[in-house]
SEDREN-497679 format. One record per residue: x, y, z of N, C-alpha, C in turn; residue number from 1. Coordinates in steps of 0.02 Angstrom, whole numbers. Example, Ala and Ser with C-alpha at 12.3 -4.5 7.8 and 13.67 -1.06 7.14 Angstrom:
2
n_xx_n_yy_n_zz_ca_xx_ca_yy_ca_zz_c_xx_c_yy_c_zz_n
660_-284_390_615_-225_390_660_-165_390_1
642_-112_354_684_-53_357_645_2_394_2
END
This chain:
237
n_xx_n_yy_n_zz_ca_xx_ca_yy_ca_zz_c_xx_c_yy_c_zz_n
-834_1034_3100_-876_1023_3160_-833_1003_3219_1
-853_1026_3277_-817_1009_3338_-827_936_3356_2
-772_903_3378_-779_833_3400_-807_833_3471_3
-861_797_3480_-895_795_3544_-877_732_3583_4
-886_734_3647_-876_675_3690_-941_635_3690_5
-937_573_3666_-997_531_3665_-1022_519_3736_6
-976_515_3783_-996_505_3853_-1039_564_3877_7
-1017_625_3862_-1055_683_3884_-1121_691_3845_8
-1119_674_3781_-1180_677_3740_-1235_632_3768_9
-1215_572_3789_-1264_524_3814_-1284_539_3886_10
-1236_557_3927_-1252_571_3998_-1296_634_4004_11
-1290_679_3955_-1328_741_3958_-1397_737_3925_12
-1416_676_3904_-1481_668_3870_-1515_605_3896_13
-1568_613_3934_-1601_556_3965_-1637_511_3915_14
-1652_541_3855_-1688_500_3806_-1672_518_3734_15
-1612_499_3710_-1598_507_3638_-1635_456_3595_16
-1667_406_3627_-1707_357_3590_-1666_299_3565_17
-1659_295_3499_-1616_245_3468_-1559_281_3432_18
-1500_252_3434_-1442_287_3407_-1397_243_3366_19
-1368_272_3313_-1319_237_3271_-1254_276_3271_20
-1199_240_3280_-1132_268_3275_-1095_230_3221_21
-1061_266_3176_-1018_234_3125_-954_275_3120_22
-897_241_3114_-834_277_3107_-776_229_3097_23
-716_254_3115_-655_215_3105_-613_219_3169_24
-583_163_3188_-543_161_3249_-483_207_3244_25
-455_225_3301_-401_274_3304_-339_252_3265_26
-327_186_3263_-268_162_3225_-282_154_3150_27
-344_167_3130_-362_166_3059_-374_97_3029_28
-372_44_3070_-377_-24_3043_-448_-53_3047_29
-493_-23_3086_-559_-53_3097_-615_-5_3077_30
-664_-34_3042_-728_1_3032_-770_-14_3093_31
-801_37_3121_-835_30_3185_-908_52_3179_32
-952_13_3209_-1022_34_3213_-1052_14_3280_33
-1101_52_3302_-1137_36_3363_-1210_56_3354_34
-1253_20_3388_-1325_36_3387_-1354_22_3456_35
-1392_70_3482_-1424_59_3546_-1499_74_3542_36
-1537_42_3586_-1609_56_3592_-1624_74_3664_37
-1675_118_3672_-1699_137_3738_-1775_128_3738_38
-1806_134_3795_-1878_127_3798_-1908_161_3859_39
-1968_189_3850_-2004_220_3906_-2063_176_3926_40
-2091_138_3879_-2149_95_3894_-2125_25_3912_41
-2169_-12_3945_-2152_-82_3963_-2139_-123_3900_42
-2178_-110_3847_-2170_-147_3784_-2102_-135_3754_43
-2079_-72_3753_-2014_-55_3725_-1957_-82_3766_44
-1966_-83_3832_-1912_-105_3876_-1906_-181_3879_45
-1958_-216_3856_-1960_-289_3859_-1925_-319_3798_46
-1861_-301_3789_-1825_-325_3729_-1753_-342_3744_47
-1725_-384_3702_-1653_-399_3702_-1629_-403_3630_48
-1564_-393_3620_-1532_-407_3556_-1507_-478_3557_49
-1516_-514_3502_-1488_-581_3493_-1454_-585_3425_50
-1401_-624_3420_-1367_-633_3356_-1412_-672_3309_51
-1409_-654_3245_-1449_-686_3193_-1405_-690_3130_52
-1371_-746_3120_-1324_-751_3065_-1267_-701_3076_53
-1252_-661_3025_-1201_-609_3031_-1228_-545_3061_54
-1294_-542_3071_-1326_-482_3099_-1355_-495_3168_55
-1402_-452_3187_-1437_-461_3250_-1511_-447_3239_56
-1552_-466_3288_-1623_-448_3287_-1645_-433_3358_57
-1701_-397_3364_-1730_-387_3429_-1778_-444_3444_58
-1785_-458_3507_-1828_-513_3529_-1860_-494_3595_59
-1922_-514_3605_-1954_-501_3669_-1918_-540_3724_60
-1904_-507_3779_-1872_-540_3836_-1922_-586_3870_61
-1982_-560_3880_-2037_-599_3909_-2094_-599_3859_62
-2102_-654_3823_-2153_-658_3770_-2223_-643_3796_63
-2236_-660_3858_-2304_-650_3887_-2321_-576_3895_64
-2270_-533_3896_-2282_-461_3905_-2281_-422_3839_65
-2268_-457_3783_-2266_-423_3718_-2336_-405_3696_66
-2349_-340_3683_-2415_-318_3663_-2419_-300_3589_67
-2373_-258_3564_-2375_-238_3494_-2304_-244_3465_68
-2291_-295_3424_-2224_-305_3398_-2206_-262_3337_69
-2254_-224_3310_-2246_-194_3244_-2185_-149_3236_70
-2170_-108_3287_-2115_-61_3280_-2056_-77_3325_71
-2060_-132_3362_-2005_-147_3409_-1969_-213_3394_72
-1999_-257_3353_-1967_-320_3335_-1944_-316_3263_73
-1878_-317_3252_-1850_-309_3185_-1777_-330_3186_74
-1744_-329_3129_-1673_-344_3124_-1634_-279_3116_75
-1603_-252_3168_-1567_-189_3161_-1504_-194_3119_76
-1474_-254_3115_-1411_-262_3079_-1415_-322_3033_77
-1398_-311_2969_-1392_-365_2920_-1329_-353_2878_78
-1301_-407_2852_-1241_-403_2811_-1256_-428_2740_79
-1240_-388_2691_-1248_-406_2620_-1180_-402_2587_80
-1147_-460_2581_-1080_-461_2552_-1031_-419_2593_81
-1004_-366_2562_-956_-323_2597_-989_-261_2627_82
-1055_-262_2633_-1093_-206_2661_-1127_-227_2726_83
-1121_-184_2777_-1156_-195_2840_-1208_-140_2848_84
-1271_-161_2857_-1328_-115_2862_-1350_-111_2934_85
-1359_-50_2959_-1380_-39_3029_-1437_12_3028_86
-1495_-7_3056_-1552_40_3058_-1593_31_3122_87
-1640_77_3131_-1683_74_3190_-1752_44_3176_88
-1758_5_3122_-1824_-24_3106_-1820_-75_3051_89
-1878_-96_3026_-1878_-148_2974_-1855_-121_2905_90
-1834_-57_2902_-1804_-33_2840_-1736_-65_2828_91
-1709_-100_2878_-1649_-140_2866_-1662_-188_2808_92
-1720_-220_2809_-1738_-267_2756_-1749_-231_2690_93
-1779_-171_2692_-1790_-132_2631_-1724_-115_2597_94
-1675_-94_2637_-1608_-77_2610_-1574_-139_2584_95
-1577_-193_2622_-1546_-257_2601_-1574_-280_2534_96
-1640_-280_2528_-1672_-304_2466_-1658_-257_2408_97
-1659_-191_2421_-1645_-143_2368_-1574_-148_2342_98
-1527_-151_2388_-1456_-153_2367_-1439_-220_2335_99
-1476_-272_2354_-1467_-337_2322_-1490_-335_2249_100
-1532_-286_2233_-1555_-276_2164_-1518_-218_2130_101
-1459_-201_2157_-1415_-150_2128_-1441_-79_2136_102
-1488_-68_2181_-1510_0_2198_-1460_30_2247_103
-1456_96_2251_-1413_128_2299_-1447_129_2367_104
-1409_146_2418_-1434_155_2486_-1492_205_2487_105
-1482_262_2454_-1532_314_2453_-1594_292_2414_106
-1584_260_2356_-1640_237_2316_-1682_185_2354_107
-1648_141_2391_-1683_89_2428_-1731_118_2480_108
-1713_175_2508_-1753_206_2560_-1810_250_2534_109
-1812_260_2467_-1864_303_2439_-1935_278_2453_110
-1941_213_2463_-2008_184_2475_-2029_189_2548_111
-1985_216_2591_-2000_220_2662_-2003_292_2686_112
-2033_302_2745_-2032_367_2777_-2030_356_2853_113
-2040_408_2892_-2039_404_2965_-2091_353_2990_114
-2085_334_3053_-2131_284_3081_-2201_313_3092_115
-2253_272_3086_-2322_297_3093_-2346_297_3166_116
-2305_327_3209_-2320_325_3281_-2336_395_3308_117
-2382_431_3272_-2400_498_3294_-2419_500_3368_118
-2406_555_3403_-2381_619_3376_-2305_623_3371_119
-2268_569_3389_-2195_572_3387_-2168_569_3315_120
-2199_527_3273_-2175_515_3205_-2099_504_3207_121
-2080_451_3243_-2009_436_3253_-1971_432_3188_122
-1915_467_3182_-1875_463_3121_-1848_393_3110_123
-1840_375_3046_-1804_313_3030_-1732_333_3016_124
-1687_307_3057_-1615_320_3048_-1582_256_3023_125
-1536_264_2975_-1505_206_2943_-1432_221_2928_126
-1392_169_2926_-1322_176_2907_-1299_117_2866_127
-1248_129_2825_-1218_75_2785_-1142_82_2785_128
-1108_27_2800_-1035_25_2798_-1015_-17_2738_129
-969_9_2697_-948_-25_2636_-872_-33_2637_130
-849_-96_2637_-778_-111_2637_-761_-150_2574_131
-713_-125_2536_-695_-159_2473_-621_-147_2457_132
-584_-201_2448_-513_-199_2430_-473_-153_2476_133
-486_-159_2540_-449_-121_2589_-470_-49_2596_134
-523_-29_2561_-549_40_2569_-616_37_2606_135
-633_93_2637_-692_95_2680_-727_162_2674_136
-792_160_2664_-832_221_2666_-900_203_2698_137
-936_255_2718_-1001_241_2748_-1049_299_2735_138
-1112_285_2747_-1164_336_2738_-1216_328_2793_139
-1251_383_2807_-1305_383_2857_-1365_419_2827_140
-1424_401_2851_-1486_430_2825_-1535_442_2883_141
-1575_495_2875_-1631_506_2921_-1691_527_2880_142
-1747_493_2893_-1812_510_2862_-1856_535_2918_143
-1878_597_2915_-1914_628_2971_-1973_669_2947_144
-2022_678_2991_-2079_720_2974_-2056_792_2970_145
-2094_833_2936_-2077_904_2930_-2103_941_2993_146
-2059_943_3044_-2076_975_3108_-2142_949_3136_147
-2151_883_3134_-2210_851_3162_-2270_847_3117_148
-2262_872_3054_-2317_869_3005_-2310_804_2966_149
-2355_756_2976_-2348_691_2943_-2364_691_2868_150
-2388_748_2842_-2403_752_2770_-2341_764_2729_151
-2284_776_2762_-2222_793_2727_-2164_755_2758_152
-2124_721_2716_-2066_683_2739_-2002_717_2714_153
-1957_733_2760_-1892_762_2744_-1840_707_2744_154
-1800_704_2690_-1751_650_2681_-1681_679_2678_155
-1637_653_2720_-1568_677_2722_-1520_617_2719_156
-1471_620_2675_-1420_568_2671_-1351_602_2677_157
-1308_572_2718_-1241_598_2729_-1191_543_2711_158
-1146_557_2664_-1097_508_2641_-1027_528_2663_159
-990_480_2688_-922_493_2714_-872_448_2678_160
-833_478_2634_-782_441_2596_-714_451_2630_161
-674_398_2630_-608_399_2661_-611_430_2731_162
-653_401_2775_-660_430_2842_-594_432_2881_163
-588_482_2923_-527_492_2962_-523_442_3019_164
-463_419_3033_-452_374_3090_-470_409_3155_165
-502_372_3199_-520_399_3264_-581_443_3265_166
-616_446_3209_-674_490_3203_-736_450_3183_167
-793_469_3212_-856_437_3194_-912_487_3192_168
-970_463_3171_-1030_505_3169_-1085_471_3210_169
-1124_513_3244_-1176_489_3289_-1242_523_3271_170
-1293_482_3257_-1360_507_3243_-1409_469_3287_171
-1460_504_3312_-1509_471_3355_-1579_497_3338_172
-1630_464_3364_-1698_479_3342_-1726_542_3372_173
-1712_555_3437_-1743_612_3472_-1690_660_3498_174
-1706_724_3494_-1661_775_3522_-1655_766_3597_175
-1711_748_3629_-1713_741_3702_-1781_711_3720_176
-1792_701_3784_-1857_677_3807_-1909_733_3798_177
-1972_714_3792_-2024_764_3782_-2089_730_3764_178
-2141_769_3757_-2206_742_3738_-2243_794_3695_179
-2245_786_3628_-2214_731_3590_-2138_736_3590_180
-2105_681_3571_-2033_678_3569_-2007_717_3509_181
-1962_765_3518_-1937_805_3463_-1885_767_3421_182
-1893_766_3355_-1848_729_3311_-1778_759_3310_183
-1729_717_3298_-1659_738_3289_-1654_792_3236_184
-1610_840_3247_-1601_895_3200_-1527_902_3182_185
-1514_920_3118_-1447_936_3097_-1407_876_3071_186
-1344_889_3058_-1298_839_3032_-1278_791_3088_187
-1263_728_3072_-1238_682_3123_-1178_712_3160_188
-1176_701_3225_-1125_731_3268_-1058_695_3261_189
-1003_733_3265_-936_705_3261_-915_683_3331_190
-893_620_3337_-869_594_3402_-804_556_3391_191
-768_543_3445_-707_504_3441_-720_429_3444_192
-679_391_3409_-685_318_3408_-617_288_3430_193
-615_253_3487_-552_225_3511_-536_157_3479_194
-475_133_3491_-456_67_3467_-485_11_3510_195
-494_25_3574_-515_-26_3623_-591_-36_3620_196
-610_-92_3592_-682_-107_3583_-717_-116_3650_197
-685_-150_3697_-716_-161_3762_-727_-95_3798_198
-677_-51_3794_-683_14_3827_-738_56_3796_199
-742_54_3729_-794_92_3694_-863_67_3712_200
-871_0_3714_-935_-30_3733_-954_-9_3803_201
-906_-11_3849_-918_8_3918_-938_81_3925_202
-904_124_3887_-919_196_3889_-991_208_3866_203
-1010_178_3811_-1077_188_3784_-1130_163_3833_204
-1122_102_3856_-1173_72_3899_-1179_110_3966_205
-1123_127_3995_-1123_161_4060_-1147_234_4055_206
-1146_262_3995_-1167_332_3986_-1241_338_3970_207
-1272_284_3947_-1344_286_3932_-1385_288_3997_208
-1441_324_3995_-1484_331_4053_-1503_262_4082_209
-1490_253_4146_-1499_187_4178_-1571_161_4174_210
-1620_206_4179_-1690_186_4178_-1714_168_4108_211
-1689_204_4058_-1717_198_3990_-1677_153_3943_212
-1614_138_3959_-1575_97_3912_-1600_25_3911_213
-1596_-6_3852_-1622_-74_3843_-1568_-121_3817_214
-1538_-104_3759_-1488_-148_3728_-1437_-109_3688_215
-1377_-137_3681_-1322_-106_3643_-1286_-158_3602_216
-1270_-140_3540_-1231_-181_3493_-1170_-141_3471_217
-1112_-172_3473_-1050_-139_3448_-1014_-190_3404_218
-989_-166_3347_-950_-210_3302_-888_-173_3276_219
-831_-206_3279_-769_-183_3249_-751_-231_3192_220
-743_-204_3132_-729_-244_3072_-659_-228_3046_221
-618_-279_3038_-551_-268_3010_-556_-249_2937_222
-533_-189_2919_-541_-164_2850_-502_-206_2801_223
-445_-233_2821_-402_-272_2775_-431_-341_2761_224
-462_-373_2812_-483_-443_2805_-560_-452_2805_225
-597_-404_2831_-669_-411_2836_-692_-449_2898_226
-644_-476_2936_-663_-512_2998_-687_-462_3050_227
-736_-484_3090_-765_-437_3138_-772_-468_3207_228
-779_-424_3257_-793_-444_3326_-854_-405_3348_229
-899_-439_3383_-963_-408_3403_-972_-412_3479_230
-999_-358_3506_-1018_-357_3578_-1092_-340_3582_231
-1129_-377_3623_-1199_-362_3636_-1208_-356_3712_232
-1241_-302_3733_-1257_-292_3804_-1333_-283_3810_233
-1364_-322_3852_-1437_-318_3863_-1450_-303_3937_234
-1495_-256_3950_-1514_-242_4019_-1553_-301_4048_235
-1596_-331_4007_-1633_-390_4027_-1589_-452_4018_236
-1580_-489_4070_-1536_-548_4067_-1572_-609_4093_237
END
C-alpha cells in the first residue's frame, strides 16, 4: 500500500469523524497511538479529553449543555498491564474486561456491533497496542453495518506484527461528510510516523477541520521500558 500524508488525508476531509492512528516512531524505539474526535452537533462539540489514571475519558465541557451522554461520554483509552486499548466508544471497557478474562481482542468484540445511531450506524473502531519483552505488535478492528443495513454487522480485524519503524495505520469512522454519513471502507491507511511527538501532535491538530474538530490524544510509549508521554489538545478550554 502507498504511504499517505496524514496532513493531506485530514485536510482533504472535512469530516472523518473519529480516528485512530497506531504505529511506530521513525527511530523504531516508540509505540505510537493517537485518537481524535470531531462533532457536528452542539452535544458532540461540547466535550474535552481528560486524563483518567493511565487512560483518558471524555467529559462535557459545559455540563448544562449536555443532552444525551450515551454515545459521547466514554473512556477512549485504557491500559491493561502491557496493553493499551484505544476505541471510539464504550467498547474500550468491553475489550478491557474481555482481555482481563484471557479472551482475545477479536473475541472481546464479538458481543458488540456498530452504534445504534441510524441512519449513520457509526462504525465502532478499536485498536490494541501490545508491548512485551521489548517486542511490539498491534491490531485494529472495525465493526460496521452492511452498507447501511442494520440487520447485518460486518467485522474486520487487522493485525500488525513486527511493525516497521516510521510507519503507522489510520482508520476513521466516516469516509467523508454526508447525510447519512458513509462508513469507512477498506484496510486502514498507511501513514508516516515521525520521532517528534510535538510535531506530530501539531500536524494532526492543525490538519483537522477547524469547525468540526473537538479533541486530540497522542501517546508515545518507549518499547524498551514501557514509559510513556501523553499530549491532549482540546478545542474547548
